[in-house]
N, C-alpha and C positions, 0 to 999 in steps of 0.2 A: 674344605681340603684348600690351602694353595698350594701353586704347583703346579695344578693339575694339568695341564701343557706340556712340563715337561717327562723325562726319561722314568724316573719312576713314580710321578705323580698321574701319570696315564693308566700304569697298570695298576696302579694301587686303588684309583677310583675302580676298574674292572674287580678288580678282586673283592673289595667291598660290598660293590651291588650283588655281586654272586653271593657273600653271605646275607643276604637280606637286610643291608644295614639303607639308609636314607641318606642318600649325599648331597649335598651343598657345594657348588666351586665356586671361588673366587679368579675370575679374571681379568686383564683390563680390557679385552678386546674378545667379545661374544664371539668372532668370525675364525676367529684362531681355533676355536675347538668344533666349532660347527660339522666339521667333516671323520670326528672321531664316533667311533661305533654306543660309547655310550651317551652321546648326549642327549638323546630325547629321554635317559634315564634319569636324570641328575637336574637338581634346582639348580640356575645358573644366576649368581650376584656379579652383575658387573664393575668393578672399582680399582682405584689403587693401593699399594699396599703402604704407600706414603702417606695418605689419604684419611683421617682419622676419623671422618664423618663414614667414608665408604666402607672402611673395616667395623665399624660400629654396626652397620647399616647391614651389613653379609655376617655376622659371628651373631644376628638374635634369632633366640630360639636353640641355640646349639648347644650339645652335651660334651661332643669331643673334637677338637680343631688342631689338622694337622699342618703340620707350619712347616714346609717345602721348598722355600722362597732361597734364594742367594743371587749374588748380584757378580759373579765372577766373571771377569771379562771385561767389568764396570770399569776398570782403569784403575788405576794405582791407589784410590779411595773407597776402592769396593768395599772395604772393612767397615769405614763412616755408613758408606749407606747400606749394610747391611746391619749393622749396630741401630738404625736409628727406622727401618724397620719394624725390628724385631723391638723396641719400646714401643712403637705406634699399635703393633698388633698386641703386644700384653695388656697393655693399657686398655685397650679397647676389649678382649677377652675379659678383663675385670669386671667390666666396665655390665658387661653383659651373664655374669656368672657363670662363664664358660667352667664343666668341670673338670677337662681334661683338657690340657694340649699333650702333641707328641710332635717331635722333632727329631729330623733325623738329622745328624751331622756327623764330624768326621773323628778318626780313632786320633787322639792326642796323650800320650802318653810318657814322651817324654819331655823333658823337660827345656829343650829348645826346638821352639818350634817356628814351623815356617807360617810367612802374614795369612796365607790360606787355611792352616788347621788351627790356628789362633784365631783367624775371626770366627768362624766356625763355633770354637769354644766360647767365644763370648756371643756369639746370638745365642745359642743355651745360655747362659748365664742373665742376657739381659733379658729375656723370655724370662726366667723365673724372678724376676724383683717385682713381680705383682702378686696377687692372693688367689692364684692360681696354680693350679699343681702341675709341673711339666718331668713329662719323658720323655728322657731323651736317648735318644740309640746314636752310636756311636759305630762306624764302617770303614774299612779300609777301602781298598779296589773292588769294585762291584763289577763281577761280570753276569754278560747276558750281549745276549744280539743287540747290537744299536748302542750300548753304554762307550761314554768316552773311554775310559780304562781301556775296555777291549778291542776298540779302533785302534788306537797306539799300538799295545801289543801286535794284534792282528796286524797290522801294514807294517810296522817295522821290521816284525821276523819274517812276514812273507816276501819284503824289495830288499832286506842286506842278510846276504848270507853272514858276512863279515860285519859286526859292527864294533866302533869304537865309541867306549860308553865312558862314563864319570862312577865315580871309587862307589857313589852311590844306590850301585847294581847290586851290593855284596848284604844292600842291609836287608832285615828282613822284613817279610808283608805277609798277612795270613787273608788272603781273599774272600770273597762271599757269593753264591749265587744270586742272582736276583731275585729266583724263587724264594729262595732262603730269607731275603729280604723285606718279601713282599708278607711272609708267612710273620716275619716277627713283629713288624708294623700293625698286618691285623690280630694279632693276636693281642697286644695291647693293649688295643682297644674296645676288646669284649671279656675285659680282666673286670671283677665285681666293683672293686676301689681304686679311686684316683690316687695316684703313685706319684711320689717326686723321685729325682734319681736321674744318674747315669751310667748308663748299659752299653759296655760292647759287643758289637755283635760278630762275626766269620766264624770262615767254614772250620774242616776238620784238617785244612794243611797249614803248615807254614813254611816261608821257602824263601829264598832270595827272590828280588826281580828278574836277576840274571838267569836263574830256577826256573820261574816263571814264563820265560822266554821261551826257553828252554824246551819246557812241558811246553808249549803252545804249537812249536816246531813237531814236538812230536805225536801230538795228534793231528797235525793239519799233515804229517807224513812227508814233512821237507827233509831234507837232508840236517843235519845236525849243525845247528848255528853256532860259530866261533867268536867270542864277546871279549874284546879285548881293554881292559879298565887302564883309564889315564887320570893324573889328579889335577888335572887343568882345564876340564871344560867345565864352564862356568854355566851357572841356570839360563841366563840371557842366549849362551851359543845353544844347549841341550833343547831349549824351547822353539829356536828357532830351527834347529835341526827339523826336530818333528814338526813344525809346522809345514816345513818343503815335501818331508815324507809320508806325513798321515795326513788325514781328512779333519784334523784338529788343528782350528789356528794357532799362532802364536798367542793370541792375549789370552784365551784360555790355556793353552800349554805351558806357558809360563807360573802361573801357580799351582798347574799340577805337578808341574814337575820340582819348582820348589818346595812340595814336600813328602816330596821320596830323599828329604836327606833325613827325616821322622823314621822311624818302623813305624809299623803300625799292625801292631800284634795284641791280640785282645789282653786286658788286664785281668785275669781269673778272680781279681777279687770285685772286678765289678763287668763279672759276665753277666749277660744277658740268664743264663741258666739257672742263676740263683732267682730268678723271678716267673721265666718259661720253661717249659720242659722242650728241648728238641724236637723238631718231625719227625713222621714217622714215615722210612723207618730210619731217618738218619740225616744229618746235612749232606752238601752234595761236594764230593770232591772238586779240586780243580782240572781235572783232565775230565769228567766228566759234565763239567760249569761249561767248560771249550765245545764239548761234541756237542753240548743241546746248543748253544748258541750257535755253531758254524750251521747246525741243522737248519734250525728257521732261518741261516742268512742264506743257507743252498737253496731253501723251498718257498720265499720269498712267505716269511711268514714273522719277519720282526715287528711289533707290536709298536712299539716307540723307539724313538736313537736320542743322541744325545741334542742334536741340533734341534730338537721341534719346538722346545722350548723361546718363545718368545725372544731375537739377540737384542742385545744392547747397539741402537743404531746414534748415528751423532747425533747433535741437538739441531743440525740444519736441517736433516731431514725429514720433512713434513709429512704426515700420512694424507692416504689416499683423500680421506675426505675434505681437506683441508681445499678452502676452495682457492681459485685459478688465481686471486689478484694477491694473495697471500706473502707475494714480497719478490717471486721471481716471474720470468716469461716461459712458457712454452715451447720444444721444440717437438718435433714427431715426425716420424717417418712409417707412412703408411702405405700397402699395399697390399692389393686387391685382384684376386683369380678366379675363373670363377672355370666352371670344371662337371664333366658329367661322371666324375667319382662319383660315391654313395657316401651321403652324409655320415652312417657308420666307418665307414673306412677312412674318413678324412678325422672324424673324431679320435680314432683309436691312433693315429699316427702324429696327432697333434698331443695328443694324452701320455704318450708313450715317449712324449720328448727329453732329452736330457740322460745323463745319467752313463750304459756302458754306450746305448746308441747314440751319445753324441746330437748335436745341435744343426743336424743337415746340411752339411757340406763346412767348407771354410773352418774345418776341423781345427786345420794349427793357431790360426786367427785366434779360437775359443779357448783353446790351450795357450795360448801367449798369456792373454787378458785374465786368466784364471791364475798362472805363473805370477803377473804381474801383481795381482791381489794379493798373493801371499807375503810374497815378499814384501806387502806394504803392512800385510800382519793383516789382512782378510783372510774371508773362510776358502778360495780359491774354488776350484771345480770339485773337490774330490770327496766332499758329503754325498756326492751321487743321489741315486733314488733309494725310496725305503722299496720300494716293487717296481716291477719290470713295467708294467701294464697300468696299474691303476695308483693316483693320487687323490691326496685327500685337501681338504681345506686349513690351511694353516701350515703344513709340513715344509721340509726343507725341500731344496732342488738343486743340487750344484748351487751356485752364489745364486739365487734368487729363492724365495718363498712363496708359496702358494698362497695369494690373497683373496680369491675368490673362484670358486669352479659352480658353475653348471652343467654337469655335466652333459653332454654332449650336443651342447652348445656354446660354451665359452669357457677359457681358462683366461684368468688373469696374474701375473708373475710380477712379482716385487724384488725389484735388487736387493742383496744384501754384500755387492760389492764394496769398496771400499771406494767412493765418487764424491767429488767437486757438489754433492745435489743429489735429485734425488731420479728413481728410472723404473718404468714398470713396461710390460713384454705382455700383451692381450693377443687371445684367437679366439675368432668367433665363427661358426659355421651355420649356415642358414640356406632355405631353398627360393632362389629370387626367379624373376621372370627374365629372360633374356632375351631380345629381338624376337617376342612370342614364345620361347620357348624354356620350359622349367627345366634349369639346372642349379648346381650347387655353387655355393658362394666362397671362398675363404676369405676373410678379411683379419692382415695383420697388423696392429699398432705400436709399435715402440713410440715411449712419451717421456722425454727429460726436461725434469725440472730444476736450472742450475742453480748453483747458488753463488753468485757474487758474479766478479770477473773471470776467475779458473774454472767456473761453472759452464761460462760463454766459451772462453779459451778451450774445455776440454770438447764440448758440443764439434766445437769449428776441427780439429784436430782428428776426432775419430768419425769425421764424416764421410771421408774418401772411402773408408774403409767401412761402416753403412751400406755405401751404397752397392756392396760386393756380397758383405754377409747377412743382410735382411732378404733383398731378390731372390737368392741363392736360397736359403734357407724355405721360404714362400714354396718355392719352385720344386723344391726335394719333397716337401710336405705333400703336395697335389700326388707328384711322380709314384710316391709309398703308398698311398690313397689308391692309383689307379694299379699299383703293383700287386694289391691288397686285392682288388675286386677280380682282379683276371684269374688268381688264384680260387675265387670263392663267385663263380661270375651271376649269383643268384642276389645277391645281396643288397643290388642297388634296387 
């Protein structure tokens, strides 16, 4: 399984394990999946999809290989990157005599195709150049809690009672629920014989994008949304607007919006029903898919999100394991507070940081930093949290990612905002002796590794703000912990 840390991949691993399959996952960084519930049940191969030797090693002894990789959001040349990865993977699969490759792409039945959809189709063709059967499933919009398409629709519909949209909102689409996607992906792996071919998968409803948003408004019990179509909104303007209104950053929104010029409707001549019967009691309708997704969000049961996959970072942003002498200085802002608050309350206050709770003070400054990030094409703060109380190593948290998590002791966040360098924010709680008395210690450490003169200037510009933001955050974490203890005095 490639792409196991992604939205579909993470859920597919769970489905395959439930069906009794033995699963090996290929990841670039083991730490990205340590917090996932299936981690201890799979074999983990660490490697890059661009390194042939590492792919060869990962595919040894493999019968069926799922290819769920993409480089959307990696810049204008993402199609070249995707082709190179697919060719490397196909060659390694052939060398290891893999029996079946299963690939999830996008419906591309129009003669005119966006760069994104054309790249998806080309990836399947690249995989098929070798002597390994490739079964390609093509889907349109996937509806499920945490999917990029669902988040775009949800935020746009909630926030915009009146929408000025491009004319492509009249194009038709055939959405499919994530449960049905997983059904087909698992069923094709159980086929007795290997298959070559391209098969479209879709739900039971065909509707325009405008109808899709109106359906969501109906399911969400919102007032009827007014959609005004205009002919002059370009892909660039549309993606910029989506980047400002929804959690999806411009870099990801642009290729997604570009694909909306194509109708994403199943071609009955290529329907998956020619190979596999639909699930019992039937495919999930769009309304029901929205209901299920909203229910998962409301009950904090989102299993995976579009932002869970490793993000594409600028090349100057070194990894945490790089030595301090690898090219730049390091700046630090350390705050230490001693308190009588309990360890449990301190930790709970830390683990619930971000998302709706915010960053414990200076909310306007955090909001402004998130807005600037989105204007520059970054992720901003709107990714939020998967769960309001618990974090998982590797998942996104606003414009951070959980790099390391030792529950009850330490949390390290890696910044994914656009920066002239690399930044981390770390929280650690311990029991220590202070003047002969056992107390709790909160240590809050911000680290910045600048890139070039721009990085040094950036640190100097934001330093006055840090003198307010960071001490306020540390103090308010302790205040929140003490408040918790007052409400539950026996927790110390």
